N, C-alpha and C positions, 0 to 999 in steps of 0.2 A: 150397641155390641162392645163385646169386650174385642179387647187390643190383638191379645196374643189369638192363637191361633190354632197352640197345644191346649190351649184351659177352654176350648170354647171342643177341640175335643174329647178331654176330659168329660167334660160333663156330659158329650150324649154317648158317652163309650160308656157311661157310669149306669143312664137308662137304658141303655143295651145289656150295659150286665144287670143291673135288677130284675129283668123280665127274666133273661136267660138262665140265673141262679134260682128262681121260683120255680121255672119250669125242669130244670136239674134235680134240682130237689125235690121234687111229686114223684118230679121220675124214680128215680135212686127208692122214695117209703114206697114205692108201685113196687119195683121190682124189687128190691131187699127178700122179702120173706120167699119166693120161690129164687131165687140165684143165687143170693148171697150180698155179702157188701161190694168186693174185690170189685165179680159178672157186673152190680148193677151201677156201681162205681162208672165204671165203662161202659155200658150203655149207656144213661144218663147222660157223659160225656160228647159219646159221639153222635150221639142225637140230637144232642141239642148247640153242637159246634158245627152245623149246618145253616141252622137258623140264627147261630151267634156271629157267623160271616155274614151271611146276608145283610143282616141287619147290621151290623157296626160300617159294610160297605158301603150301603145307601148311605145311613144316617149318618155318623159318624167321621169316614172318611167322603163323603158328596161324592160317590161312584156307582154311576149309573152305563146301563147299556151293559151290549154282551162278550164286548172285548174284553181279556182274560177273566172274563169269572170263571171258568173250570179252574183252572190256576191258580187261581184267588181262594176256592173249593180247595184243592188239594194242600196247596201252603196252608192253608186253615184247620185242615188237617192233622198235619206234622205241627202246627202250635199246641193244638188241643191234644197231644199225647204228650207234651211237656206238662201242661196242664195234670193229665192222667199219672203221670210221673208220679207231681208235687202232692195231689190230692190220693191218691192210690196210696205212698209211701207215710201217709199220715194215717189214714185208716191199718195197715200194715203195721205201725206200729201200737194205734190205740190197743189192735187187737192182741199184739203182742205182748204189753202190759196188765192187759182185759179182756179177756175172752168172750168173757161173758156177759159184751160191753149192749149198750142196750140199740135204738135207733133213736133216738135223740144224745144219745152221745157221738153219734154214727153222723149225724145229721154236723152238731155243731160241728165236731173234727173235716167235715169236707167244707162248710161253711171257712172257717179259721183259715183251714190250710187254701182255699176258696184264691182270697184274697190275697197270695201269695201269688198263686196260678195267672191271678186277672194282674197283676202289676207287671207283670213277667210275659203276659199276652199284649197287651196294650202296645210293649216295649216295641214287639217281637212285631205287630203290625203294622205299630207306622213307621218303626226305622228299615222293614225286611221288605211285607208283603204290599203295603199302600203307602211304598214311602211317595211315588208321583203324585198326592195327592197327600200330601203335606204340609198344603198351605192354606189349609180349607178350616 
């Protein structure tokens, strides 16, 4: 058993992140041809946000039951807005310099900027939304 709760949380958060990132990238690749890079990014992030908050709530921070679930999901949407600014901003910069960017370049850009967004997300989840469960 790991001694430090934050390490356990980071390990579980990483597992949830991998699942949600793969789902988000697949949705982005599916939506991009029809609605373009920015709307596809926003749609993929919003759709996976509810899944991400639910999984982190249950697995990472060990919170179960209905108490504060709606508030947690609402706050999770606020946190995902921060991720959207980070990943959308990176796509904006890519397309400003390379308007002809490929799907592969978009996916690399959103993945790399997603790492920054993930660090911000974990911090916000741990210290704001789920602070009541920081000890698990």
